[in-house]
C-alpha positions, 0 to 999 in steps of 0.5 A: 434491524428496526425502523423506529420513526413511530416514536416521533408522534405525539399520541395523547395518553390518558390514564384512568382507574389508577390505584396503588399497585406494582407493575411487572416490567412488561406492564410498566415498559409497554405502558409508557411512551406509546409502546403498547400502541406500537406493539398493537400496530406491529400485531395488526398492521394498523397505523395511528396518527397524531390525533389518536387518543389512547386511554390506559386502564390498570384493572387486571389481576393481582399476583403476589405482592400486588404485582400486575402483569396485564395492561388494558387500553382504549384506542379512540374510544372504539377499541379496547385491547387487553394485553397480558404477560405470562410465563405459564401456558394457561388455557383458562385465559378466555375465562379470565379475559371475560372477567376483565371485559365484564369489569371494564364494561361495567365501569364504562357503562356507568355515568355519575353512578348510574348504569346506562345499560337500563336506558332505552338507548343503545349503549355503544361499546368499544370492541374488545381484543384479547392478546397474551404474550408468552415468555416462559419455558421454551417449546411453546408454539409461536401462536396459539388461539384459545376459545371460551367455548373450548371449556363448555361441557356441552359442545354444539355448533351454536353458542350464545357467547364466544371469546377468543384469546390469541397467544404469541410466543415472545421468547427471544430464542423463538425468533418469531416474526412478531419480534422482528416487527416490534422493537418494543417486544424484541427488546423486552424479550432480549432483556428477559432472555439475558436475565434467564441466561445469567440466572442459569449460570449464577443462580443469584437473581440480583446478580443476573438482573444487574448483568442483564441490565448492564449488557442491554444498555451496552447493546443499545437495548431499552437504553432510555427506559433502563437509564431512567428507571434503573432502580424500578427495573431491578425491583420489578424484575426481582419481584417477578423472578422471585414469584416465578420461583415461588410458583415453580416451587409450589407446583413441585411441592404439589407434584410430590404430594400427589405422588405420595398420595398415589403411593399410599393408595397403591399400598392400601390396595395391595394390602387389601389384595387387589391384583397388581394388574388392576392396580396398574390399570387404575393408577397408570403405574407399571407393574414394576413400580407397583411391586417396588412399593 
């Protein structure tokens, strides 16, 4: 299905900003063997030769247990690309990416502890690109574009700043054009899909991961990576899926609490003699639901 002769190149990778953290599988897998650059090539149609230098920066967000789900890298000092993996739609991504970019530029414009932005000479900056890969529940559009200006209270035709984040659906079932172009994203999506499938059958995360890894290797998916980093893969996927379950549980708790608060509010309004029609208009509940409380 895929032609993978790109891997024969020897692109130089320089890692900077390293610190103690645990990657999620997305970050760890794409951060090795030039995979992030290959994904970027699939996205843009650009090709990079052996003289390309790629610098990887680990400076993104922290989830639970110091789990990183983002990957930043610079190509030939001219282009800085921010990748992030998400399982939940988030229209606030432009704000988060703006924070990432600010941190990166702050670091980039310092030399020997001095801020070059106070120099009389123009400081040349790598051009930023912001890309999110969505691998959550089905039903998401194949491509979405979020803009920073969407969040502005006052909407005008002229704004002093804009930031655009492109979101690509990489759910395996979506069968997107991007997955057909990128063996790296295809294989990653395939493995995650297998974990979800087995998890839906057994509801035991460890078993689901073990079976997904077994099947992937048997099918020739991520074979080199999974054989070399099998233990790390189990750990990263275990943490990743446990976190997802914690987030889902927290949101369900919030939903239940909100419903209970609304019910208590309805009962107080009924006790004070508010007309049922007014309560329905205020709360959005049906008359039947209100009368049942």
